[in-house]
N, C-alpha and C positions, 0 to 999 in steps of 0.2 A: 505378818506371816500367817496369823490365824485366819484372816479374811481369805487368803489364798487357799488355805486348807479347806475352808468351808466351800469355796468354789470347786475344789477338787471333789468334795463329797457330792455336791449337786451334779457335777459333771459325770461322776461315776454312776449316780442314780439314773441319769438320763441314758447314758450309753449302755451300761450293763443291764439296768432295770428294764429297758425296752424289750429285751429278749424274754424276760420272765413275765412281763406284762402281756406280751404276745401269747405266751402259753396260757396265761390266766384267761385271756379273752377267748382262746380256742376251747377252753373248758367251760365256756358260757358263763364266766364270772362266778362259777360255783367253787367255793373254797374246798369242798370235799373232793371234787374232781381234780383240782390243782394239787392237793396233797397226794392223791393217788399217783398223779403224774410224777411228782418229786420222788415218791417211793420207787416207782418203776424206772426212774432215770437217775440213780445215785451219782453217776458221773457228771450230771448237769447241776449238781448241788455244790457243796463246799469245795470239793476238789478243783473244779474248773474255776470257780470264782476266786479261790485262793491263788491260783496261778495268775489270774488276771490282776488281782490285787498286788501280788509280788512284782509282776512285771511292770505294772503301771507305777507303783510307788517307787520301785528301784529306779525306773527311768526318770521319774520326777526329781529325786534327790541327786542322782548323778549329774543330771543336766543343771540343776540349781548350783551344785558345788563347783562345777566347771565354770559356769557364768560368774560366780562370786569371786573366783580367782582373778578375773579380769575387770571386775567392777567393785568399786569401794564406796562410793557415795551412797547416801540414802536413796536418792532417785534411782541410782543404778541397781540398788537392792530390789526395789519395787519392780524395775524392769526385768531383773533376773527371775524374780518370782513369777511374773506374768508369763515370761517365755517358758519357764519350767512348767507352768500350768498348761500351756499349749502342748508341751511335750508329753505331759501326763495324759492329756486328752487323746493325742495321737497314739500313745502306747495302749490306752484303754480301748480305743477304736480297733487297733490291730488285734488285740486279744479277743475282743468280742467277735471280730470277723472270723477268727479261728473257731470260736464256739458255734457260730452260725454260718458255717461256710456254704451250706447248701441254699440254693435259691428257694425262697418261700413260695409255697403253692397258694397259700391264702395269706397275704401280707397283713400286718397289723393295721387296723383301721382306727384312726384317731377320732372316734366318736366323742360326743360331749362327755359321756361317762368315762371313757378312757383318759381324756384330758384331766378330768377331776381326780382320777386315781393316780395319774402321773404326778400331779401337783402334790398330792398327799404323800406319795413316796419320796419326793424330793424333800418335803418338810420333815418327814421322819428321819431321813438320812442326815439332814443338817442337825436335827436334835440329837441323834445318836452320836454324831461326830463331836458334839459339845460335851458329851458325857465321858469321853476318853481324855485322860490327862497326857498321855505320851503321844505327842504330835507325830513322832516318827512312825507310829504304827496305825494311825487313824485310818488312813485310806485302805491299808492292808486288811484290817479287821472288818471295816464296813463293806468292802467288796465281797468278803466271804459271807456276809449276812444278807446280801441283796435278795437271794431267793426267798428268804424268810420275811424280810421287810416288805417284799411284794405281797406276800400273804397277809401280813399285818395291815398294809394299806387297804387291801380288799375287805378285810373284816371291819376296819374302821368306817369304810364308806358304805358298807352293806345297809345299815338302817337309813342312811341318807338316800341311797339309790332306791330303796323300797318306797320311800316317800315320793321321790320324783316319779317313779314308775306308776305309783298309785294315782298321781295327778293326771297322767296321760291316759291311764286305763279308765278313769272316771269320765274323762272327756270323750273317749271312744265309745264308752257305754251309753252316754247321753245321746251321742249322734245316732247310735243304733236304735235307741228307744224312741227317737223322734221319727223313725221310719217303720210304723206298724205294718205297712204294706209290703215291706221287703221280705222276700222268701230267703230264709237263712238255713244253710246246710252245713253240717259238720262232717268231716271225714277223718277217720283214724284207722290205725292198724300198725302192726309191726313192720310191714313192708307193703308196697303197692299203693300207699295213700297219695303220694305225689302224682303218680301216673293216673290213678283213678280220678283225681281232682281235675287234671287237664282233659281227660276223656269226657267226664261229665260236663265240664264247661263247654267243650266243643259240641256235644250233642244238644245241650240246652240252648245254645246260641241259634238253633233252628227256629226257636220261638221266643226266647227271652233276651234281654240285655243283661249280660252276666259279668260280674266282677269276681274273679278267683284270686286268691292270694298267690303272688308270683313265686317261682322257684320253690325253695323249701322253707318259706316263711310259715312257721308253725308253732311259734312261741308266743307268750302273752304280749311282749313288746313288738314282735314281728307283726302280729295281727293288729295290734293297736296302731302301728304306723300305717298299715294299709288302710284301715278304716278312716283314720284322721286325714290322710293325704290323698286317697284315691277314690273313696266311695262318693259317688255323685247322685243327685236326685233322679237321674234317668236310669240308674241301675235298678233292675227288678229282682235279681238274684245275687246273693252273696255266698260264695263257697269258701269255707275256712278249713284248711288243713290243720289238724291238731296232733302235734308231736308230744312225746313224753319220754323222760329219762328217770322219773321218780314217781312213786305213788302219789296221786293227787294232782299231777300236772294237767291231766285232761279236764278234771273238775274245774280248775281255775279258768281254763279256756271256755268251757261251757258256761260258766257264770258270766263271762264277758259277752259272748256272742248270743247265747240263749237260742240255739237252733231249734227248728221244729222238725227237721229231717236229719237223720244220722246214718252214715254208712260205715260199716266195719269191714275192712278188707282182709284182715288176717290177724292171727295171734301166733307168735313164734319166738324163738330164743334170740331176741334183739335187745341190746343193752342189759344183759344179764348181770353185768358188773354192778349196776346201780339198782336194778330191781330185785335181784337175789334169787327169784324163782319164776317159773312160767306161770304159776298161779297169781303172783303179784302183777305180772304183765297183763294177764287176762282181766283181772279185776280193774286195773287202771284203764284199759281200753273200754271196758263196760261202763265207765263213768260217763261216757258220751251218751249211751243209750239210757242209763238211769237218769240222766239230766234232762231228757226230752220232756215236753209238757204232756198232759194227758191225751191231747189230740195229736201228739207227735207220731212220726212214722219212722221205723227202723228198717234198715236193709243189711243183710248179712251175706257174705260170700262163703258158701258152704265149703268146709274142708274135712268133714268127717271126724273132726276132733274138737279143739277148744272153741272155735267159732260156733259150731253147732250147739255146744253146751250153752254158750251165751245166748244164742237164739232162743233156747228153751226158757231162759231166765227172763227174757224181755216181757214187759207187761203193757206194751203199747202195740198199736197196729204194726205188723212186721211182715217182711218178705225174706225168703231164702232163695238164693240164686246160685248158679254154677254151671258146670259142664257135665257133671255126672250125678246120679241120684234120682230117686223116684218122687220125693216130696218137695220138689222145687217149684217155686212160683214163676220163675223165668229161667230159661235154659238155652244153652248153645248146643246144637246138634250138628252132625255131619261136619265136624271140624277138620279142616285140612290146613296144615302148617307147612310153609315152604320158606326158602331163603328170601322170597319176595314179599312175604307177609302171611296173612291167614284169611281163610274164607269159612263161613259157617252159616247155619240157619238159626236165627233168633226166634224162639217160640215162647209166647205167653201161654203158660200151662193152664191158666184158668179159662181164658177165652178161646184158646186153640189157635189164635191168629199167629202167623209167622211171617218172616221176611228174610230174604237172602242178603247176607252182609259180607263185606270185604274190608280188610284193614291192612295197612303197611306195618303194623306192629308185629314183633316176633314173639313166639312163645305161647304155650297154652295158658300160662298164668295171666297173660295180658287179655286173653279171651275172657277169662273169669272176671277181670277188672271191668271189661267192657259190658258184660252181662249185668254186673252189679249196677253200673252207672245207667244202663239202659232201663233197668227196672225202676230206678228212681225217676228217670225222665218220663217213663210211662205213668207213674203216679202223679207227676206234675202236668199231665195233659197232652204229652206228645203221642202221636200215633206211630206205629211201627215203620211206616214209610219215612216219616221225618227222622226217626231214630236211625234207620239204616243210612239215610243221607248224611247225617251227622257223623256216623261211624266212618264213612268213607273219607271224611275230611280230617280225621285224627292224624296228627303228625307224630313221628317218632320223638320220644322225649330224650333230651340230651343226656348222655352218660348212663342211660338205662336201656341196655340192649339196643343201642343205636347202631344201625348198619351204615358203615362208611366204606366207600370204594377207595381202596388203597392204590398205590402205584404198582406198575408192572404186573397187573392182573391179580394182585392180592386183595383180600377182603378183610376189613377190620370190624370187629364187634366191640363197641365201646360200652362196657358195663361197669365203668369205673366208680359209679356212685353206689353200687351194690355192696353190702358188707354183712350179709347174714347167711346162715347155712342153707336155708330153703332157697333163697335167691341164687346162691352159688350153684346149687344142684340144678336149678332150672336153666341157668346159663350154660352149663355143660350139656344139658339135653338139647338146647338150641344149637350149640356148636356141633354136636354129633350129627345133626341133620344136614350139614354142609359137606359137599364133596371137596377133596383136596387134603393136604397135610394140615393137621390141627395144632396150633401153637397157643399156649396160654401164658400170659404174663400176670403175676399176682403176688401180693404180699400176704395173702390170707386174710383172716378175720380178726377183729379186735372187739373189745368191750363185751366179751362173752363170759366174763366172770371165771368161776372155777372150772367151767366146762370148756374154756377156750382151747386148751391144748388138744383135748380129745376131738373137738369139732374140727380143728385144723388137720388133725391126723386123719380123720374120716374124709375130709375134703381131698387130701392127697390121694387116698385110696380110690376115691371116685374118679379122679383124673385118668387113672390107668384104664386103657381100653378106649378112651375118648381122645386124649391128647397124645400127639406124637412127640412134641417137644414141650418141656416145662421150664419156664424162666421164673425163678422166685426172687422177690425183692425183699432184702433184709435178711442177712445170714443168721442172725440170732432168733428173730421172731418166727422164721419159717422152718425151724428144726422139726416141729411136729409134722409138718406137711411132708418133709423129706422122709420121715419115719413111715408115714402112711404110703407114700409112693413106693418105697423099698419093700414094705411088707406085702404090697399087692403085685410086686414083680416088675416094677419099672426099671428099664435099663438106665443105669446111672450116667451113661454117655449121652443120654437125651435130656439130662437135667443140667441147669446152670444156675448158680447162686450169684446174685448181684448185690452189691452193697446198697444201691439206690436205684431209682427209676432211670436216671441218666445212663448209668452203666448197663442196665437191662436193655434200654432202647438201643444203645450202641451195639450190644451183642446181637440183638434182633436184626439190626441192619446188616450184620455180617452173614447171618445164617438164613435170612428170609429168601424165598424164591417164588417165582410166579405160581399162582394157584393156591398159595397158602391162605388159610383162614386163621386170623389172629384174634384171640379173645383177651381183652384187657379187663380183668376181674378185680375190682376194688382198687382204690388209690388212697393210701393212708394220709391223713392230715399231718401237718408239721409237728404236732405234739406227739406223734407216734414214730417219727423218723428215728432211725438208729444212730445217725451221725449228723 
């Protein structure tokens, strides 16, 4: 019987623990992030797992007792236990299905690290099961502890994973050090860094063989994987996007890549929950510039605020770029933005040279990103004609103000990857430039710390006068947006609250009509779903 109970413990760890391991992975294996998620989702803690434990354990014993009434031999007892175990598994699976009823946007990935942590979770569960004397309540109690045993498994594995990561980091570092000829570029910013990375790569490909980190690979292990698996001898330029959620994160990436060139796209209220203040964000982004060698070169996208302050702090060769201002080194003039893209004159303010440019990208902020990348390309030896040719080849970046032709004459602007107040305001500016009825579908913003409610309230107020119909995803999280909408005079008949994206999409299908322009602004990951 005890063996069967142990198997129940292991089965519970696999079936129920998978959900919590998924959340742990979505929090980038950060224990503090996982703890914050638990605090924000109390219904996903003891309450849910107690229900799972009660249902599964009760199902096990009821089935075992029924089978025992008809089976008396020792062999039959074993059979009864095994069948009951199968029933326990089915009951657990059914309960877990209820806990995770929604389709996962980003499924759990069984990486080598995840497999190791799952093995540790199973071992901990078996060990904990052996500590309880009352067999009848083992599975019940253990199921309630799964969220916390998941945290414990992560903490146990942390030093081991650091050692594993260090091994791969050292290997990647050696590979880079063996390439003194390689031009290494780092790009960071609160927003715009992924777009700027692809923009710069496209322009530089007019002259160089370029490797840029794919998608949003911007962590130490993400960069390490790209360097070890994709960097080839023929590559002349390596562009590394550098992301951060904590002070010191950029420094770790700089120590790995050791770039000579650094681009800073922006500083704004992104990940305030972990940074705590805009000053900490600015200091962390400046870690890239401070880490450049003496002969390094820094490029700043002027914003009239935090970026300009960091420009003044830089002690290496530096350039300031943008669309407005008198002290710029490279500038976009005569900017014209339409639903088909943008045109502008790119001017080198030092030489006076200029070139007429056109791009399919939407929004004035993308012009700023292009000018920043163009300045870096100019420093790396491209002339303005080559740069303009590269700008024409820039493709819209997926989920970042991506223009999509919808059915029945509708237009979709996919800005699902955006999740910051500055980007949200820019998206509304782009939407306002389109003719037709304006519809927005959004869950608002997350990871904004103590300012989150106020920022979402302000976001709601900004929608009024731009959006004709507002569809909010997540009835609890979007309350501040509703408050902002109502305070700015939005007709409540033009607002709809959806429990999730599926419900929002279904409602959109009912009310959409030809000529509508629909903005999808942000899409929350699974660990921020309300149900």
